[in-house]
ZAVO-879958 format. One record per residue (C-alpha): residue number from 1; residue in three letters; y negated, x negated, z. Coordinates in nm, 2 decimals. Last residue first. Layout:
FILUM  seq  type      c2      c1      c3
FILUM  NUM   ALA       Y       X       Z
...
END
This chain:
FILUM  seq  type      c2      c1      c3
FILUM  415   ASN   -3.80   -2.52   -0.75
FILUM  414   SER   -3.63   -2.86   -0.75
FILUM  413   ASN   -3.36   -2.75   -0.51
FILUM  412   GLU   -3.28   -2.45   -0.72
FILUM  411   LYS   -3.24   -2.67   -1.03
FILUM  410   ASN   -3.02   -2.92   -0.85
FILUM  409   LYS   -2.79   -2.64   -0.72
FILUM  408   ILE   -2.78   -2.47   -1.07
FILUM  407   TYR   -2.70   -2.81   -1.23
FILUM  406   GLU   -2.43   -2.90   -0.98
FILUM  405   ARG   -2.27   -2.55   -1.01
FILUM  404   ALA   -2.27   -2.58   -1.39
FILUM  403   LEU   -2.11   -2.93   -1.35
FILUM  402   SER   -1.84   -2.79   -1.13
FILUM  401   LYS   -1.77   -2.49   -1.35
FILUM  400   THR   -1.77   -2.69   -1.67
FILUM  399   LEU   -1.54   -2.95   -1.55
FILUM  398   PHE   -1.33   -2.72   -1.33
FILUM  397   LEU   -1.15   -2.53   -1.61
FILUM  396   SER   -0.84   -2.76   -1.56
FILUM  395   ASP   -0.65   -3.02   -1.76
FILUM  394   LYS   -0.28   -3.07   -1.72
FILUM  393   LEU   -0.22   -3.44   -1.78
FILUM  392   LYS    0.00   -3.59   -2.05
FILUM  391   GLY    0.19   -3.92   -2.06
FILUM  390   ALA    0.09   -4.23   -1.87
FILUM  389   ARG    0.23   -4.45   -2.15
FILUM  388   LYS   -0.07   -4.36   -2.37
FILUM  387   PRO   -0.33   -4.52   -2.14
FILUM  386   MET   -0.47   -4.28   -1.88
FILUM  385   LEU   -0.76   -4.03   -1.90
FILUM  384   SER   -0.49   -3.80   -2.02
FILUM  383   GLU   -0.53   -3.54   -2.30
FILUM  382   GLY   -0.50   -3.17   -2.21
FILUM  381   GLU   -0.21   -2.98   -2.35
FILUM  380   GLU   -0.27   -2.62   -2.23
FILUM  379   THR   -0.64   -2.67   -2.23
FILUM  378   ASP   -0.89   -2.64   -1.95
FILUM  377   LEU   -1.16   -2.90   -1.92
FILUM  376   LEU   -1.18   -3.22   -1.72
FILUM  375   ASP   -1.40   -3.35   -1.44
FILUM  374   GLU   -1.26   -3.13   -1.17
FILUM  373   MET   -0.96   -3.34   -1.24
FILUM  372   ASP   -1.05   -3.58   -0.96
FILUM  371   LEU   -0.82   -3.85   -1.10
FILUM  370   LEU   -0.59   -3.86   -0.80
FILUM  369   ASP   -0.60   -3.48   -0.75
FILUM  368   GLU   -0.49   -3.39   -1.10
FILUM  367   LEU   -0.28   -3.70   -1.11
FILUM  366   ASP   -0.04   -3.57   -0.84
FILUM  365   ILE    0.16   -3.89   -0.81
FILUM  364   ILE    0.53   -3.86   -0.89
FILUM  363   GLU    0.52   -3.86   -1.27
FILUM  362   THR    0.23   -4.11   -1.33
FILUM  361   MET    0.39   -4.35   -1.08
FILUM  360   ALA    0.73   -4.33   -1.25
FILUM  359   GLU    0.57   -4.43   -1.59
FILUM  358   PHE    0.40   -4.72   -1.41
FILUM  357   MET    0.73   -4.83   -1.25
FILUM  356   GLU    0.92   -4.82   -1.58
FILUM  355   THR    0.66   -5.03   -1.74
FILUM  354   LEU    0.64   -5.26   -1.45
FILUM  353   LEU    1.02   -5.30   -1.44
FILUM  352   GLU    1.07   -5.36   -1.81
FILUM  351   LYS    0.79   -5.62   -1.82
FILUM  350   GLY    0.89   -5.80   -1.50
FILUM  349   SER    1.27   -5.82   -1.57
FILUM  348   LYS    1.49   -5.60   -1.36
FILUM  347   LYS    1.58   -5.69   -1.00
FILUM  346   ASP    1.47   -5.37   -0.83
FILUM  345   LYS    1.44   -5.38   -0.45
FILUM  344   SER    1.08   -5.51   -0.42
FILUM  343   LEU    0.95   -5.28   -0.70
FILUM  342   TYR    1.09   -4.96   -0.55
FILUM  341   SER    0.95   -5.05   -0.21
FILUM  340   GLN    0.61   -5.10   -0.35
FILUM  339   LEU    0.65   -4.78   -0.55
FILUM  338   PHE    0.75   -4.58   -0.25
FILUM  337   ASN    0.46   -4.70   -0.05
FILUM  336   LEU    0.23   -4.62   -0.34
FILUM  335   GLU    0.36   -4.26   -0.34
FILUM  334   PRO    0.34   -4.23    0.04
FILUM  333   SER   -0.03   -4.33    0.03
FILUM  332   ASP   -0.11   -4.45    0.38
FILUM  331   PRO   -0.24   -4.79    0.26
FILUM  330   GLU   -0.48   -4.63    0.01
FILUM  329   VAL   -0.73   -4.90   -0.08
FILUM  328   LEU   -0.48   -5.17    0.03
FILUM  327   HIS   -0.21   -5.01   -0.19
FILUM  326   ALA   -0.46   -5.02   -0.48
FILUM  325   LYS   -0.49   -5.39   -0.42
FILUM  324   THR   -0.12   -5.44   -0.44
FILUM  323   LEU   -0.10   -5.22   -0.76
FILUM  322   VAL   -0.37   -5.43   -0.91
FILUM  321   GLU   -0.18   -5.75   -0.82
FILUM  320   TYR    0.13   -5.60   -0.99
FILUM  319   ALA   -0.07   -5.54   -1.31
FILUM  318   GLU   -0.20   -5.89   -1.29
FILUM  317   ASP    0.15   -6.03   -1.30
FILUM  316   PHE    0.23   -5.80   -1.59
FILUM  315   ARG   -0.06   -5.89   -1.82
FILUM  314   GLU    0.12   -5.75   -2.12
FILUM  313   MET   -0.20   -5.60   -2.27
FILUM  312   GLU   -0.06   -5.25   -2.23
FILUM  311   ILE    0.05   -5.33   -1.88
FILUM  310   CYS   -0.29   -5.47   -1.78
FILUM  309   CYS   -0.46   -5.16   -1.93
FILUM  308   GLY   -0.23   -4.93   -1.73
FILUM  307   MET   -0.31   -5.12   -1.41
FILUM  306   LEU   -0.68   -5.08   -1.48
FILUM  305   GLN   -0.63   -4.71   -1.53
FILUM  304   ILE   -0.44   -4.69   -1.20
FILUM  303   TYR   -0.70   -4.89   -1.01
FILUM  302   ILE   -0.98   -4.67   -1.15
FILUM  301   SER   -0.79   -4.36   -1.04
FILUM  300   LEU   -0.75   -4.49   -0.69
FILUM  299   SER   -1.12   -4.46   -0.63
FILUM  298   THR   -1.34   -4.76   -0.56
FILUM  297   ASP   -1.30   -4.94   -0.23
FILUM  296   PRO   -1.30   -5.28   -0.40
FILUM  295   SER   -1.65   -5.21   -0.54
FILUM  294   GLU   -1.79   -5.50   -0.75
FILUM  293   ASN   -1.45   -5.65   -0.83
FILUM  292   VAL   -1.29   -5.31   -0.90
FILUM  291   THR   -1.58   -5.21   -1.12
FILUM  290   ASP   -1.57   -5.54   -1.31
FILUM  289   LYS   -1.20   -5.50   -1.37
FILUM  288   LEU   -1.24   -5.14   -1.50
FILUM  287   LEU   -1.52   -5.23   -1.74
FILUM  286   LYS   -1.35   -5.55   -1.85
FILUM  285   TYR   -1.01   -5.38   -1.91
FILUM  284   ALA   -1.17   -5.10   -2.11
FILUM  283   ALA   -1.36   -5.35   -2.33
FILUM  282   GLU   -1.04   -5.55   -2.37
FILUM  281   LEU   -0.83   -5.24   -2.45
FILUM  280   ASP   -1.05   -5.16   -2.75
FILUM  279   ASN   -0.79   -4.94   -2.91
FILUM  278   MET   -1.05   -4.67   -2.98
FILUM  277   LYS   -0.86   -4.44   -2.75
FILUM  276   ILE   -0.86   -4.71   -2.48
FILUM  275   TYR   -1.24   -4.76   -2.52
FILUM  274   CYS   -1.30   -4.39   -2.48
FILUM  273   ASP   -1.07   -4.38   -2.17
FILUM  272   ALA   -1.27   -4.66   -2.01
FILUM  271   LEU   -1.58   -4.44   -2.06
FILUM  270   LEU   -1.41   -4.14   -1.90
FILUM  269   ALA   -1.30   -4.34   -1.59
FILUM  268   ILE   -1.64   -4.52   -1.57
FILUM  267   VAL   -1.82   -4.18   -1.60
FILUM  266   ARG   -1.61   -4.04   -1.32
FILUM  265   GLU   -1.69   -4.33   -1.10
FILUM  264   LYS   -2.06   -4.31   -1.17
FILUM  263   TYR   -2.10   -3.93   -1.14
FILUM  262   VAL   -2.30   -3.91   -0.82
FILUM  261   ALA   -2.46   -4.25   -0.85
FILUM  260   ASP   -2.62   -4.18   -1.19
FILUM  259   SER   -2.69   -4.51   -1.35
FILUM  258   LEU   -2.37   -4.50   -1.55
FILUM  257   ALA   -2.50   -4.19   -1.73
FILUM  256   GLU   -2.67   -4.40   -2.00
FILUM  255   LYS   -2.34   -4.58   -2.07
FILUM  254   PHE   -2.16   -4.24   -2.09
FILUM  253   ILE   -2.40   -4.12   -2.36
FILUM  252   GLU   -2.36   -4.42   -2.58
FILUM  251   ILE   -1.98   -4.41   -2.53
FILUM  250   ALA   -1.97   -4.05   -2.64
FILUM  249   ARG   -2.16   -4.14   -2.95
FILUM  248   THR   -1.90   -4.40   -3.05
FILUM  247   PHE   -1.60   -4.19   -2.93
FILUM  246   ASN   -1.66   -3.91   -3.18
FILUM  245   GLY   -1.29   -3.81   -3.17
FILUM  244   ASN   -1.36   -3.44   -3.13
FILUM  243   LYS   -1.23   -3.43   -2.78
FILUM  242   CYS   -1.44   -3.74   -2.70
FILUM  241   LEU   -1.75   -3.56   -2.84
FILUM  240   CYS   -1.67   -3.27   -2.62
FILUM  239   TYR   -1.65   -3.50   -2.31
FILUM  238   ALA   -1.98   -3.66   -2.41
FILUM  237   LEU   -2.15   -3.32   -2.43
FILUM  236   LEU   -2.01   -3.21   -2.10
FILUM  235   MET   -2.13   -3.53   -1.92
FILUM  234   ASN   -2.46   -3.51   -2.10
FILUM  233   LEU   -2.52   -3.15   -1.99
FILUM  232   GLU   -2.44   -3.23   -1.63
FILUM  231   ILE   -2.66   -3.54   -1.63
FILUM  230   ILE   -2.97   -3.35   -1.73
FILUM  229   SER   -3.18   -3.39   -2.04
FILUM  228   ASP   -3.55   -3.44   -2.03
FILUM  227   ASN   -3.57   -3.37   -2.40
FILUM  226   ASP   -3.58   -3.00   -2.34
FILUM  225   CYS   -3.54   -2.75   -2.62
FILUM  224   ALA   -3.39   -3.01   -2.86
FILUM  223   LEU   -3.15   -3.11   -2.59
FILUM  222   ALA   -3.04   -2.75   -2.56
FILUM  221   PHE   -2.99   -2.73   -2.94
FILUM  220   ASP   -2.77   -3.05   -2.91
FILUM  219   PHE   -2.57   -2.88   -2.64
FILUM  218   ALA   -2.51   -2.57   -2.86
FILUM  217   GLU   -2.40   -2.79   -3.15
FILUM  216   ILE   -2.17   -2.98   -2.93
FILUM  215   ALA   -2.02   -2.66   -2.79
FILUM  214   SER   -1.97   -2.52   -3.14
FILUM  213   ASP   -1.78   -2.83   -3.25
FILUM  212   TYR   -1.59   -2.84   -2.92
FILUM  211   ASN   -1.43   -2.49   -2.95
FILUM  210   GLY   -1.19   -2.55   -2.66
FILUM  209   LYS   -1.25   -2.20   -2.53
FILUM  208   TYR   -1.40   -2.33   -2.20
FILUM  207   CYS   -1.61   -2.57   -2.39
FILUM  206   TYR   -1.75   -2.29   -2.60
FILUM  205   LEU   -1.87   -2.12   -2.28
FILUM  204   ARG   -2.03   -2.44   -2.15
FILUM  203   GLY   -2.22   -2.48   -2.48
FILUM  202   LEU   -2.35   -2.12   -2.46
FILUM  201   SER   -2.46   -2.18   -2.10
FILUM  200   PHE   -2.66   -2.49   -2.21
FILUM  199   TRP   -2.81   -2.30   -2.49
FILUM  198   GLU   -2.92   -2.03   -2.25
FILUM  197   ASP   -3.05   -2.27   -1.99
FILUM  196   PHE   -3.26   -2.48   -2.24
FILUM  195   SER   -3.43   -2.16   -2.37
FILUM  194   TYR   -3.60   -2.21   -2.71
FILUM  193   PRO   -3.44   -1.90   -2.88
FILUM  192   LYS   -3.53   -1.67   -2.59
FILUM  191   LYS   -3.46   -1.31   -2.71
FILUM  190   ASP   -3.20   -1.41   -2.97
FILUM  189   ILE   -3.07   -1.67   -2.72
FILUM  188   LEU   -3.01   -1.38   -2.48
FILUM  187   GLU   -2.81   -1.19   -2.74
FILUM  186   ASN   -2.61   -1.51   -2.81
FILUM  185   CYS   -2.53   -1.53   -2.43
FILUM  184   VAL   -2.41   -1.17   -2.43
FILUM  183   THR   -2.17   -1.24   -2.72
FILUM  182   ILE   -2.06   -1.57   -2.57
FILUM  181   ALA   -1.99   -1.39   -2.24
FILUM  180   ARG   -1.78   -1.14   -2.43
FILUM  179   ASP   -1.56   -1.41   -2.58
FILUM  178   PHE   -1.55   -1.60   -2.25
FILUM  177   ASP   -1.41   -1.33   -2.03
FILUM  176   GLU   -1.31   -1.61   -1.78
FILUM  175   THR   -1.41   -1.40   -1.47
FILUM  174   ASN   -1.67   -1.67   -1.39
FILUM  173   GLU   -1.81   -1.66   -1.74
FILUM  172   LEU   -1.83   -1.28   -1.73
FILUM  171   SER   -2.02   -1.31   -1.41
FILUM  170   PHE   -2.27   -1.55   -1.55
FILUM  169   CYS   -2.32   -1.35   -1.87
FILUM  168   LEU   -2.38   -1.03   -1.67
FILUM  167   GLU   -2.63   -1.21   -1.45
FILUM  166   GLU   -2.82   -1.33   -1.76
FILUM  165   LYS   -2.81   -0.99   -1.92
FILUM  164   LEU   -2.94   -0.84   -1.59
FILUM  163   ILE   -3.22   -1.09   -1.58
FILUM  162   ILE   -3.32   -1.04   -1.94
FILUM  161   SER   -3.36   -0.67   -1.89
FILUM  160   GLU   -3.40   -0.50   -2.24
FILUM  159   PRO   -3.13   -0.24   -2.19
FILUM  158   PHE   -3.28   -0.10   -1.87
FILUM  157   LEU   -3.09    0.21   -1.78
FILUM  156   ARG   -2.76    0.12   -1.95
FILUM  155   LEU   -2.84   -0.24   -1.86
FILUM  154   GLY   -2.84   -0.15   -1.49
FILUM  153   LYS   -2.49    0.01   -1.50
FILUM  152   GLU   -2.37   -0.30   -1.70
FILUM  151   ALA   -2.52   -0.53   -1.43
FILUM  150   TYR   -2.34   -0.33   -1.16
FILUM  149   VAL   -2.00   -0.32   -1.33
FILUM  148   ILE   -2.02   -0.70   -1.40
FILUM  147   ALA   -2.14   -0.78   -1.05
FILUM  146   GLU   -1.85   -0.59   -0.91
FILUM  145   ASP   -1.61   -0.80   -1.10
FILUM  144   PHE   -1.80   -1.11   -1.00
FILUM  143   MET   -1.82   -1.06   -0.63
FILUM  142   GLU   -1.88   -1.43   -0.59
FILUM  141   MET   -2.13   -1.36   -0.30
FILUM  140   ASP   -2.40   -1.52   -0.52
FILUM  139   ASN   -2.29   -1.30   -0.81
FILUM  138   LEU   -2.33   -0.99   -0.60
FILUM  137   ALA   -2.68   -1.11   -0.49
FILUM  136   PRO   -2.77   -1.18   -0.86
FILUM  135   ALA   -2.68   -0.81   -0.95
FILUM  134   ILE   -2.87   -0.68   -0.64
FILUM  133   CYS   -3.21   -0.82   -0.71
FILUM  132   GLU   -3.24   -0.72   -1.08
FILUM  131   PHE   -3.09   -0.38   -1.01
FILUM  130   VAL   -3.34   -0.31   -0.73
FILUM  129   PHE   -3.64   -0.43   -0.94
FILUM  128   ASP   -3.53   -0.21   -1.23
FILUM  127   LEU   -3.52    0.09   -0.99
FILUM  126   TYR   -3.88    0.04   -0.87
FILUM  125   ASP   -4.02    0.38   -0.99
FILUM  124   VAL   -3.77    0.57   -0.78
FILUM  123   LYS   -3.59    0.84   -0.97
FILUM  122   ARG   -3.45    1.01   -0.66
FILUM  121   ALA   -3.11    1.04   -0.83
FILUM  120   ILE   -3.12    0.67   -0.93
FILUM  119   LEU   -3.21    0.57   -0.57
FILUM  118   SER   -2.91    0.79   -0.45
FILUM  117   GLU   -2.69    0.63   -0.71
FILUM  116   THR   -2.79    0.29   -0.58
FILUM  115   LEU   -2.72    0.39   -0.22
FILUM  114   GLU   -2.37    0.52   -0.30
FILUM  113   ILE   -2.30    0.22   -0.53
FILUM  112   VAL   -2.38   -0.04   -0.26
FILUM  111   LYS   -2.20    0.17    0.00
FILUM  110   THR   -1.88    0.15   -0.20
FILUM  109   TYR   -1.93   -0.22   -0.24
FILUM  108   ASP   -1.89   -0.28    0.13
FILUM  107   SER   -1.82   -0.65    0.14
FILUM  106   SER   -2.03   -0.69    0.46
FILUM  105   TYR   -2.26   -0.93    0.27
FILUM  104   ILE   -2.29   -0.67   -0.01
FILUM  103   TYR   -2.36   -0.39    0.24
FILUM  102   CYS   -2.64   -0.59    0.40
FILUM  101   GLU   -2.78   -0.67    0.05
FILUM  100   LEU   -2.81   -0.30   -0.02
FILUM   99   GLU   -3.01   -0.26    0.30
FILUM   98   LEU   -3.24   -0.54    0.20
FILUM   97   VAL   -3.29   -0.40   -0.15
FILUM   96   ASP   -3.39   -0.07    0.00
FILUM   95   LEU   -3.63   -0.24    0.24
FILUM   94   ASP   -3.79   -0.45   -0.03
FILUM   93   PRO   -3.83   -0.14   -0.25
FILUM   92   ASN   -4.00    0.07    0.02
FILUM   91   GLY   -3.95    0.44   -0.08
FILUM   90   GLY   -3.85    0.55    0.27
FILUM   89   GLU   -3.99    0.37    0.57
FILUM   88   GLY   -3.74    0.42    0.85
FILUM   87   ILE   -3.83    0.11    1.04
FILUM   86   GLN   -3.56    0.20    1.29
FILUM   85   ARG   -3.31    0.24    1.01
FILUM   84   ILE   -3.38   -0.11    0.88
FILUM   83   LEU   -3.36   -0.24    1.24
FILUM   82   ALA   -3.02   -0.09    1.28
FILUM   81   LEU   -2.91   -0.23    0.95
FILUM   80   ALA   -3.02   -0.58    1.05
FILUM   79   LYS   -2.85   -0.55    1.39
FILUM   78   ASP   -2.52   -0.44    1.22
FILUM   77   ILE   -2.55   -0.74    0.97
FILUM   76   GLU   -2.61   -1.01    1.23
FILUM   75   ASP   -2.48   -1.27    0.98
FILUM   74   GLU   -2.76   -1.51    1.07
FILUM   73   ILE   -2.90   -1.47    0.72
FILUM   72   LEU   -2.89   -1.09    0.77
FILUM   71   LEU   -3.08   -1.12    1.10
FILUM   70   GLN   -3.34   -1.33    0.93
FILUM   69   ARG   -3.37   -1.08    0.65
FILUM   68   CYS   -3.42   -0.80    0.90
FILUM   67   LYS   -3.69   -1.01    1.08
FILUM   66   ARG   -3.87   -1.06    0.74
FILUM   65   ILE   -3.85   -0.68    0.70
FILUM   64   LEU   -4.00   -0.64    1.04
FILUM   63   LEU   -4.28   -0.88    0.94
FILUM   62   ASP   -4.36   -0.67    0.63
FILUM   61   THR   -4.34   -0.35    0.83
FILUM   60   ASN   -4.60   -0.45    1.09
FILUM   59   GLU   -4.52   -0.26    1.41
FILUM   58   PRO   -4.47   -0.57    1.64
FILUM   57   HIS   -4.80   -0.73    1.53
FILUM   56   LEU   -4.88   -1.01    1.78
FILUM   55   LYS   -4.53   -1.06    1.92
FILUM   54   MET   -4.37   -1.02    1.58
FILUM   53   GLY   -4.60   -1.27    1.44
FILUM   52   LEU   -4.54   -1.52    1.72
FILUM   51   VAL   -4.16   -1.49    1.67
FILUM   50   LEU   -4.21   -1.52    1.30
FILUM   49   VAL   -4.41   -1.84    1.34
FILUM   48   GLU   -4.14   -1.99    1.56
FILUM   47   ASP   -3.87   -1.90    1.31
FILUM   46   TYR   -4.06   -2.05    1.02
FILUM   45   LEU   -4.12   -2.37    1.22
FILUM   44   ASP   -3.74   -2.42    1.23
FILUM   43   TYR   -3.70   -2.29    0.88
FILUM   42   ASP   -3.90   -2.55    0.71
FILUM   41   GLY   -3.75   -2.49    0.36
FILUM   40   GLU   -4.09   -2.56    0.19
FILUM   39   ASP   -4.09   -2.23    0.01
FILUM   38   GLU   -4.00   -2.05    0.34
FILUM   37   LEU   -4.28   -2.24    0.52
FILUM   36   SER   -4.53   -2.12    0.26
FILUM   35   GLU   -4.41   -1.76    0.28
FILUM   34   LEU   -4.43   -1.77    0.66
FILUM   33   LEU   -4.78   -1.91    0.65
FILUM   32   ASP   -4.89   -1.64    0.40
FILUM   31   ASP   -4.73   -1.36    0.61
FILUM   30   ILE   -4.89   -1.49    0.94
FILUM   29   GLU   -5.23   -1.52    0.78
FILUM   28   ASP   -5.20   -1.17    0.62
FILUM   27   THR   -5.09   -1.02    0.95
FILUM   26   ASP   -5.38   -1.16    1.15
FILUM   25   PHE   -5.33   -1.49    1.34
FILUM   24   TYR   -5.41   -1.54    1.71
FILUM   23   PRO   -5.32   -1.86    1.89
FILUM   22   GLU   -5.10   -1.88    2.20
FILUM   21   LYS   -5.18   -2.21    2.38
FILUM   20   ARG   -4.94   -2.48    2.49
FILUM   19   ASN   -5.17   -2.75    2.36
FILUM   18   GLU   -4.90   -2.87    2.13
FILUM   17   LYS   -4.83   -2.52    2.02
FILUM   16   ALA   -5.20   -2.45    1.96
FILUM   15   SER   -5.23   -2.76    1.75
FILUM   14   ILE   -4.91   -2.67    1.55
FILUM   13   PHE   -5.05   -2.32    1.47
FILUM   12   ARG   -5.39   -2.44    1.37
FILUM   11   GLU   -5.25   -2.72    1.16
FILUM   10   ARG   -5.03   -2.47    0.97
FILUM    9   LEU   -5.32   -2.23    0.91
FILUM    8   LEU   -5.54   -2.52    0.79
FILUM    7   THR   -5.26   -2.64    0.55
FILUM    6   ILE   -5.22   -2.29    0.42
FILUM    5   ARG   -5.59   -2.25    0.35
FILUM    4   SER   -5.60   -2.58    0.16
FILUM    3   LYS   -5.78   -2.88    0.29
FILUM    2   LYS   -6.10   -2.99    0.11
FILUM    1   MET   -6.09   -3.34   -0.01
END
């Protein structure tokens, strides 16, 4: 099979390096090789090729811009700006974007606006490119308020820009302006009715608002757009189904998600909660018991759920055994140490004591940390993953945010 041009370039460079020779590459060859290495994420070799390229072609603008970007990544912002000014090539879109990014990474939004206004006044023909690069960069730096202003400015000039609308929707989501984000997301869906990402975003936004019917509908549309569903969507969909009382379908989804190592413990906790809410304590007990037996070092939340099941099923001796095992998992836990001491000193009957102890545990332990509450949604009166005696938990907005981040990260890694 004939080797690709990039493979041959790479082999030529590595061979010369191994033989301690300095090869010659023209600027196009260097640029193509650098682009390939960047796509592959091979930054060690990238740096070596760039050094060679700068040595062979020290005045080449494209290579100088790559050097600027490298300085920016290394947080050498002043050096990057100095090199940009040294290049001094006006009207170069990549150079203008790079300078704007330098100001973003130094948190100098005033300079970002000043340079952007200058580009607008000059009526450069690549202004849309600038806006569509800088709005995402602002979001990447979590400058969400600034990203909203910048995207809105861009949309006034380029109202049909899909990228700017997507970035606006993303920043509105992160500033919790969900109503407006839903409006923008629906505008995007009008433009791209079969976009998995847009329907997934719309479902997340409805989750934030607690509108689970609409969220489920949006997630189902996303699944219709792409049958190769992702774990993050399934987790959110199942959670919304739980909130709407459709535990049967939620259980089916959670069972499929059990094979995912990243979310397995969270899925077990949510799956057990479904069984508990369906009054199928035996199924919840078996799931949790099997988990503890298979993985004794599992999270404390699983032990607490199992203990709650034992108490509900009046298996008080086993509930105490579970507490003891939990203490082995977290021997330095001051809360569990307190409960162990509390149990040994009190002389009440087993049932009354364990019930009171379990209620005390849910009050004194920070359940939001214990149960990894990044897996729950934000409501004022969120339902607990615990059996009914555990009382209420304060949910958070972190479910949709953490799953969205996971999805975006996985998507970027796969590109």
